[in-house]
Backbone as CSV, one residue per row, in Angstrom:
resi,resn,N_x,N_y,N_z,CA_x,CA_y,CA_z,C_x,C_y,C_z
1,MET,154.284,-191.284,-81.830,154.300,-190.053,-82.600,153.889,-188.916,-81.667
2,THR,154.627,-187.841,-81.713,154.316,-186.702,-80.850,153.165,-185.899,-81.445
3,ASN,152.575,-185.044,-80.632,151.488,-184.182,-81.113,151.960,-183.288,-82.247
4,GLN,153.201,-182.812,-82.152,153.725,-181.918,-83.184,153.901,-182.682,-84.495
5,SER,154.400,-183.926,-84.429,154.564,-184.727,-85.639,153.213,-185.041,-86.254
6,ALA,152.237,-185.366,-85.408,150.894,-185.652,-85.909,150.305,-184.424,-86.586
7,MET,150.522,-183.235,-85.980,149.980,-182.005,-86.560,150.623,-181.723,-87.912
8,ILE,151.941,-181.950,-88.025,152.639,-181.721,-89.293,152.096,-182.680,-90.350
9,GLY,151.882,-183.959,-89.956,151.329,-184.938,-90.896,149.959,-184.525,-91.389
10,VAL,149.118,-184.052,-90.492,147.770,-183.614,-90.876,147.851,-182.413,-91.810
11,LEU,148.755,-181.472,-91.511,148.895,-180.293,-92.365,149.370,-180.666,-93.769
12,VAL,150.273,-181.672,-93.877,150.736,-182.119,-95.193,149.577,-182.721,-95.971
13,ILE,148.772,-183.546,-95.303,147.615,-184.164,-95.975,146.626,-183.097,-96.421
14,VAL,146.354,-182.120,-95.536,145.426,-181.039,-95.892,145.958,-180.249,-97.082
15,ALA,147.266,-179.988,-97.106,147.852,-179.234,-98.212,147.749,-180.021,-99.515
16,LEU,147.993,-181.333,-99.461,147.881,-182.161,-100.675,146.438,-182.210,-101.170
17,LEU,145.501,-182.380,-100.231,144.087,-182.397,-100.621,143.678,-181.068,-101.242
18,ALA,144.165,-179.989,-100.659,143.836,-178.667,-101.191,144.431,-178.493,-102.583
19,PHE,145.637,-179.004,-102.783,146.275,-178.895,-104.096,145.491,-179.663,-105.155
20,PHE,145.157,-180.940,-104.841,144.452,-181.744,-105.831,143.019,-181.271,-106.032
21,ALA,142.388,-180.764,-104.995,141.023,-180.257,-105.135,141.005,-178.981,-105.960
22,GLY,142.115,-178.257,-105.968,142.168,-176.998,-106.706,142.626,-177.142,-108.141
23,CYS,143.001,-178.335,-108.584,143.456,-178.520,-109.970,142.289,-178.356,-110.927
24,THR,142.539,-177.672,-112.048,141.505,-177.477,-113.043,142.015,-177.963,-114.380
25,GLY,141.173,-178.106,-115.321,141.591,-178.535,-116.659,140.845,-179.788,-117.062
26,THR,140.947,-180.108,-118.315,140.270,-181.279,-118.851,141.295,-182.386,-118.979
27,PRO,140.930,-183.643,-118.620,141.894,-184.721,-118.741,142.377,-184.829,-120.186
28,GLY,143.666,-184.977,-120.326,144.256,-185.145,-121.645,144.434,-183.837,-122.381
29,ALA,144.061,-182.708,-121.808,144.137,-181.430,-122.505,145.428,-180.699,-122.191
30,GLY,146.387,-181.356,-121.638,147.643,-180.690,-121.314,147.879,-180.715,-119.823
31,THR,148.761,-179.877,-119.375,149.113,-179.833,-117.967,148.051,-179.069,-117.187
32,PRO,147.498,-179.712,-116.141,146.490,-178.997,-115.359,147.146,-177.858,-114.581
33,THR,146.371,-176.806,-114.363,146.875,-175.687,-113.568,146.241,-175.754,-112.198
34,ALA,147.029,-175.481,-111.193,146.538,-175.540,-109.820,146.022,-174.177,-109.403
35,THR,144.870,-174.179,-108.749,144.329,-172.961,-108.165,144.807,-172.924,-106.723
36,PRO,145.556,-171.910,-106.329,146.070,-171.885,-104.950,144.923,-171.858,-103.947
37,GLN,145.039,-172.656,-102.921,144.056,-172.720,-101.848,144.793,-172.424,-100.542
38,PRO,144.209,-171.587,-99.686,144.889,-171.310,-98.415,144.870,-172.550,-97.534
39,ALA,145.988,-172.839,-96.896,146.052,-173.967,-95.972,145.647,-173.471,-94.593
40,THR,144.940,-174.312,-93.876,144.550,-173.950,-92.522,145.555,-174.535,-91.557
41,THR,145.900,-173.750,-90.571,146.827,-174.224,-89.550,146.213,-173.993,-88.190
42,ALA,146.559,-174.875,-87.281,146.077,-174.727,-85.911,147.159,-174.051,-85.098
43,SER,146.765,-173.185,-84.204,147.717,-172.471,-83.363,147.527,-172.922,-81.926
44,PRO,148.625,-173.272,-81.236,148.484,-173.718,-79.851,148.219,-172.574,-78.884
45,GLN,148.324,-171.326,-79.327,148.113,-170.191,-78.442,146.708,-169.637,-78.641
46,THR,146.195,-169.008,-77.607,144.910,-168.354,-77.715,145.149,-166.959,-78.247
47,THR,144.849,-166.764,-79.526,145.033,-165.454,-80.138,143.839,-165.137,-81.005
48,VAL,143.700,-163.894,-81.287,142.634,-163.437,-82.166,143.292,-162.673,-83.291
49,THR,142.934,-163.026,-84.519,143.480,-162.304,-85.648,142.462,-161.264,-86.070
50,VAL,142.911,-160.033,-86.119,142.034,-158.928,-86.462,142.419,-158.452,-87.850
51,GLN,141.468,-158.460,-88.770,141.717,-157.962,-90.116,141.051,-156.605,-90.225
52,PRO,141.835,-155.536,-90.213,141.235,-154.203,-90.302,140.483,-154.031,-91.619
53,ALA,139.534,-153.153,-91.615,138.740,-152.875,-92.809,139.624,-152.276,-93.887
54,THR,139.281,-152.544,-95.126,140.033,-151.996,-96.238,139.769,-150.508,-96.328
55,THR,140.832,-149.750,-96.425,140.716,-148.302,-96.526,140.494,-147.937,-97.986
56,PRO,139.405,-147.271,-98.329,139.181,-146.915,-99.730,140.207,-145.887,-100.176
57,ALA,140.568,-145.985,-101.443,141.527,-145.027,-101.989,140.883,-143.647,-102.007
58,THR,141.690,-142.644,-101.755,141.161,-141.285,-101.829,140.910,-140.950,-103.297
59,THR,140.540,-139.792,-103.601,140.087,-139.424,-104.952,141.214,-139.459,-105.969
60,ALA,141.985,-140.518,-105.966,143.063,-140.653,-106.946,142.466,-141.148,-108.253
61,PRO,143.026,-140.753,-109.370,142.503,-141.214,-110.654,142.697,-142.719,-110.793
62,ALA,141.809,-143.353,-111.535,141.866,-144.790,-111.746,143.113,-145.131,-112.538
63,THR,143.730,-146.226,-112.184,144.914,-146.686,-112.898,144.661,-148.093,-113.391
64,THR,145.534,-148.577,-114.225,145.345,-149.925,-114.752,145.768,-150.983,-113.743
65,SER,146.618,-150.655,-112.783,146.992,-151.638,-111.772,146.256,-151.302,-110.474
66,PRO,145.706,-152.341,-109.816,144.946,-152.089,-108.582,145.860,-151.619,-107.459
67,VAL,145.305,-150.793,-106.598,146.036,-150.293,-105.442,145.591,-151.118,-104.246
68,ASN,146.535,-151.757,-103.571,146.211,-152.577,-102.401,146.320,-151.703,-101.158
69,THR,145.179,-151.431,-100.537,145.175,-150.582,-99.344,144.893,-151.397,-98.089
70,THR,144.919,-152.723,-98.190,144.672,-153.560,-97.029,145.937,-153.644,-96.190
71,ARG,145.792,-153.373,-94.917,146.931,-153.464,-94.009,147.113,-154.922,-93.590
72,PRO,148.325,-155.317,-93.211,148.535,-156.701,-92.788,147.763,-156.993,-91.505
73,ALA,147.383,-158.263,-91.351,146.641,-158.676,-90.160,147.552,-158.597,-88.944
74,THR,146.959,-158.310,-87.804,147.709,-158.281,-86.559,147.142,-159.336,-85.628
75,THR,147.978,-159.861,-84.771,147.547,-160.865,-83.812,147.630,-160.261,-82.425
76,THR,146.539,-160.353,-81.690,146.478,-159.764,-80.362,145.879,-160.775,-79.403
77,ALA,146.493,-160.970,-78.256,145.910,-161.829,-77.231,144.792,-161.055,-76.544
78,VAL,143.673,-161.697,-76.327,142.525,-161.060,-75.693,142.576,-161.354,-74.204
79,PRO,142.644,-160.322,-73.356,142.680,-160.571,-71.923,141.343,-161.105,-71.430
80,THR,141.448,-161.956,-70.435,140.237,-162.500,-69.847,139.817,-161.599,-68.705
81,LEU,138.675,-160.976,-68.845,138.150,-160.132,-67.781,137.128,-160.953,-67.010
82,ARG,137.338,-161.082,-65.730,136.471,-161.894,-64.907,135.943,-161.094,-63.742
83,THR,134.714,-161.389,-63.379,134.134,-160.798,-62.185,133.800,-161.923,-61.222
84,VAL,134.252,-161.777,-60.000,133.982,-162.767,-58.963,133.109,-162.095,-57.920
85,THR,132.000,-162.741,-57.582,131.092,-162.208,-56.569,131.216,-163.049,-55.306
86,VAL,131.398,-162.376,-54.175,131.552,-163.037,-52.878,130.427,-162.543,-51.975
87,ASP,129.680,-163.468,-51.395,128.637,-163.123,-50.428,129.222,-163.330,-49.038
88,LEU,129.592,-162.229,-48.378,130.255,-162.283,-47.079,129.301,-161.772,-46.001
89,ILE,129.118,-162.586,-44.974,128.204,-162.245,-43.875,129.009,-162.072,-42.589
90,ALA,128.733,-160.986,-41.876,129.294,-160.763,-40.539,128.169,-161.020,-39.552
91,LYS,128.354,-162.045,-38.705,127.309,-162.407,-37.737,127.988,-163.034,-36.517
92,GLY,127.596,-162.573,-35.350,128.190,-163.110,-34.120,129.674,-162.789,-34.027
93,PHE,130.079,-161.641,-34.566,131.466,-161.179,-34.573,132.404,-162.180,-35.250
94,SER,131.897,-162.770,-36.347,132.737,-163.622,-37.203,132.182,-163.572,-38.621
95,PHE,133.013,-163.931,-39.588,132.583,-164.002,-40.981,132.082,-165.414,-41.279
96,ASN,131.219,-165.523,-42.279,130.695,-166.833,-42.665,131.711,-167.667,-43.443
97,MET,132.836,-167.085,-43.829,133.897,-167.837,-44.515,135.246,-167.327,-44.044
98,ASN,136.216,-168.234,-44.044,137.554,-167.820,-43.630,138.566,-167.879,-44.770
99,THR,138.114,-168.266,-45.972,138.980,-168.286,-47.155,138.185,-167.808,-48.361
100,ILE,138.798,-166.905,-49.126,138.206,-166.413,-50.377,139.246,-166.628,-51.468
101,ASN,138.855,-167.275,-52.577,139.746,-167.533,-53.715,139.280,-166.727,-54.921
102,VAL,140.207,-166.014,-55.568,139.880,-165.240,-56.768,141.028,-165.340,-57.763
103,PRO,140.745,-165.172,-59.064,141.819,-165.121,-60.051,142.566,-163.785,-59.965
104,ALA,143.834,-163.821,-60.341,144.650,-162.602,-60.340,144.032,-161.553,-61.259
105,GLY,143.949,-160.325,-60.784,143.442,-159.216,-61.583,141.945,-159.200,-61.800
106,ALA,141.209,-160.095,-61.169,139.758,-160.150,-61.365,139.064,-158.973,-60.681
107,LYS,137.921,-158.596,-61.229,137.064,-157.614,-60.567,136.341,-158.389,-59.460
108,VAL,136.412,-157.904,-58.243,135.805,-158.581,-57.102,134.656,-157.729,-56.579
109,VAL,133.494,-158.359,-56.439,132.315,-157.712,-55.878,131.984,-158.453,-54.583
110,VAL,132.090,-157.748,-53.459,131.770,-158.344,-52.159,130.411,-157.813,-51.727
111,ASN,129.423,-158.711,-51.697,128.101,-158.376,-51.156,128.208,-158.610,-49.650
112,PHE,128.350,-157.520,-48.903,128.612,-157.592,-47.471,127.319,-157.408,-46.696
113,ASP,127.004,-158.390,-45.856,125.777,-158.386,-45.055,126.169,-158.382,-43.582
114,ASN,126.116,-157.199,-42.961,126.429,-157.081,-41.537,125.142,-157.358,-40.764
115,GLN,125.055,-158.558,-40.202,123.852,-158.950,-39.473,123.945,-158.632,-37.976
116,ASP,125.105,-158.144,-37.532,125.269,-157.744,-36.138,124.776,-156.314,-35.952
117,GLN,124.534,-155.937,-34.699,124.170,-154.558,-34.406,125.416,-153.722,-34.133
118,ALA,126.559,-154.261,-34.483,127.847,-153.585,-34.292,128.353,-153.067,-35.641
119,SER,129.436,-152.313,-35.600,130.055,-151.804,-36.821,131.086,-152.802,-37.339
120,HIS,131.044,-153.049,-38.670,131.998,-153.954,-39.316,132.332,-153.403,-40.698
121,ASN,133.403,-153.939,-41.270,133.741,-153.668,-42.667,134.531,-154.846,-43.220
122,PHE,134.892,-154.752,-44.477,135.767,-155.713,-45.145,136.969,-154.930,-45.637
123,ALA,138.168,-155.419,-45.320,139.393,-154.777,-45.793,140.375,-155.860,-46.214
124,LEU,141.131,-155.580,-47.273,142.096,-156.531,-47.827,143.508,-155.990,-47.630
125,TYR,144.398,-156.866,-47.174,145.776,-156.481,-46.861,146.765,-157.490,-47.444
126,SER,148.044,-157.094,-47.419,149.095,-158.062,-47.714,149.015,-159.152,-46.646
127,ALA,149.726,-160.244,-46.851,149.606,-161.399,-45.950,149.856,-161.054,-44.487
128,ASN,150.742,-160.107,-44.222,151.076,-159.762,-42.832,150.363,-158.495,-42.345
129,PHE,149.350,-158.045,-43.067,148.568,-156.846,-42.731,149.402,-155.563,-42.779
130,ALA,150.558,-155.600,-43.410,151.425,-154.417,-43.455,150.970,-153.405,-44.499
131,THR,150.394,-153.884,-45.608,150.006,-153.001,-46.706,148.514,-153.119,-46.976
132,THR,147.829,-151.983,-46.999,146.399,-151.971,-47.306,146.216,-152.042,-48.815
133,ILE,145.401,-152.988,-49.278,145.098,-153.133,-50.701,143.712,-152.546,-50.996
134,PHE,142.746,-152.833,-50.115,141.399,-152.287,-50.249,140.818,-152.151,-48.846
135,LYS,140.137,-151.026,-48.602,139.504,-150.806,-47.301,138.074,-150.354,-47.539
136,GLY,137.125,-151.205,-47.162,135.718,-150.886,-47.345,135.189,-149.992,-46.234
137,GLU,134.136,-149.270,-46.554,133.484,-148.376,-45.593,132.924,-149.178,-44.414
138,VAL,133.056,-148.643,-43.227,132.510,-149.271,-42.025,131.007,-149.003,-41.993
139,ILE,130.231,-150.069,-41.769,128.774,-149.907,-41.654,128.296,-150.498,-40.333
140,THR,127.288,-149.872,-39.751,126.677,-150.383,-38.529,125.426,-151.149,-38.908
141,GLY,125.344,-152.372,-38.411,124.254,-153.262,-38.810,123.053,-153.177,-37.906
142,PRO,122.075,-153.934,-38.265,122.062,-154.757,-39.472,121.918,-153.887,-40.732
143,LYS,122.812,-154.146,-41.690,122.827,-153.384,-42.931,123.658,-154.138,-43.969
144,LYS,123.330,-153.897,-45.234,124.071,-154.505,-46.341,124.736,-153.413,-47.174
145,THR,125.872,-153.765,-47.769,126.552,-152.868,-48.703,127.318,-153.724,-49.709
146,THR,127.782,-153.077,-50.757,128.571,-153.775,-51.778,129.901,-153.073,-51.928
147,TYR,130.975,-153.858,-51.859,132.330,-153.355,-52.081,132.805,-153.899,-53.428
148,THR,133.434,-153.053,-54.227,133.976,-153.480,-55.515,135.423,-153.015,-55.625
149,PHE,136.302,-153.936,-56.016,137.720,-153.611,-56.186,138.339,-154.623,-57.145
150,THR,139.574,-154.376,-57.534,140.300,-155.282,-58.412,141.295,-156.075,-57.579
151,ALA,141.272,-157.392,-57.746,142.198,-158.260,-57.026,143.628,-157.971,-57.476
152,PRO,144.590,-158.222,-56.617,145.990,-158.020,-57.019,146.347,-158.859,-58.247
153,GLU,147.266,-158.353,-59.049,147.756,-159.086,-60.230,148.737,-160.181,-59.817
154,THR,149.376,-160.003,-58.671,150.364,-160.969,-58.202,149.674,-162.092,-57.435
155,LYS,149.892,-163.316,-57.925,149.313,-164.485,-57.258,149.961,-164.671,-55.896
156,GLY,149.176,-165.171,-54.950,149.713,-165.415,-53.616,148.636,-165.342,-52.560
157,MET,149.090,-165.302,-51.314,148.173,-165.265,-50.177,148.146,-163.870,-49.584
158,TYR,146.938,-163.402,-49.363,146.687,-162.098,-48.766,145.771,-162.324,-47.570
159,SER,145.450,-161.273,-46.843,144.593,-161.395,-45.662,143.441,-160.405,-45.750
160,PHE,142.282,-160.824,-45.209,141.166,-159.884,-45.085,140.712,-159.892,-43.638
161,ARG,140.055,-158.791,-43.257,139.573,-158.687,-41.884,138.546,-157.571,-41.761
162,CYS,137.939,-157.498,-40.591,137.137,-156.352,-40.174,138.097,-155.460,-39.403
163,ASP,138.223,-154.199,-39.831,139.169,-153.301,-39.163,138.741,-152.959,-37.730
164,ILE,137.452,-152.999,-37.458,136.955,-152.677,-36.117,137.214,-153.840,-35.163
165,HIS,137.085,-155.070,-35.684,137.277,-156.287,-34.882,138.285,-157.193,-35.597
166,PRO,139.579,-156.946,-35.447,140.602,-157.690,-36.188,140.601,-159.207,-35.964
167,VAL,139.897,-159.679,-34.928,139.798,-161.138,-34.757,138.911,-161.753,-35.842
168,MET,138.132,-160.910,-36.509,137.330,-161.353,-37.661,138.246,-161.246,-38.888
169,ASN,138.831,-162.356,-39.303,139.770,-162.301,-40.402,139.776,-163.607,-41.192
170,GLY,140.464,-163.591,-42.316,140.560,-164.782,-43.136,141.654,-164.657,-44.175
171,LEU,141.772,-165.691,-44.996,142.798,-165.783,-46.022,142.182,-165.460,-47.364
172,PHE,142.810,-164.577,-48.120,142.372,-164.154,-49.450,143.424,-164.680,-50.420
173,ILE,143.070,-165.703,-51.198,144.033,-166.360,-52.080,143.819,-165.885,-53.520
174,VAL,144.878,-165.367,-54.121,144.846,-164.925,-55.521,145.548,-165.998,-56.345
175,GLN,144.806,-166.553,-57.305,145.335,-167.664,-58.122,145.621,-167.227,-59.527
């Protein structure tokens, strides 16, 4: 049995249970009437259903039929906002890591610790260094700074380096 068939079977059972649980009346007193019960369904997608607040009627005179001012529910996917913190050290004219992995579109915080007495920075480029994505301020060490930027939305391989000493470089992977 597939997952979809199993889910349909469970929904049928839940609907039958809801129907019989909602029946009212006295045995032998005639045909029982069913009280409608909402059926619960599982959704394979990650969504959030937002039910807006009911808007009160303006100063309209009361009528015998109720006025329904509730708007229909809307379904909206909630984006995942992530922050990735990277502790990057420049020491001995090299970085302490040669690969950095981040999710696509994540907020990236680079805690940069220049332990050399030379000038260094952190800069992010396309894989072939042709396009600058982020260029951090050059600092002369020993000194610490924090760089904050948003990772590219496009998954793939990018490159990072120290612009002053391009031999200090690594791979920046967006997943």
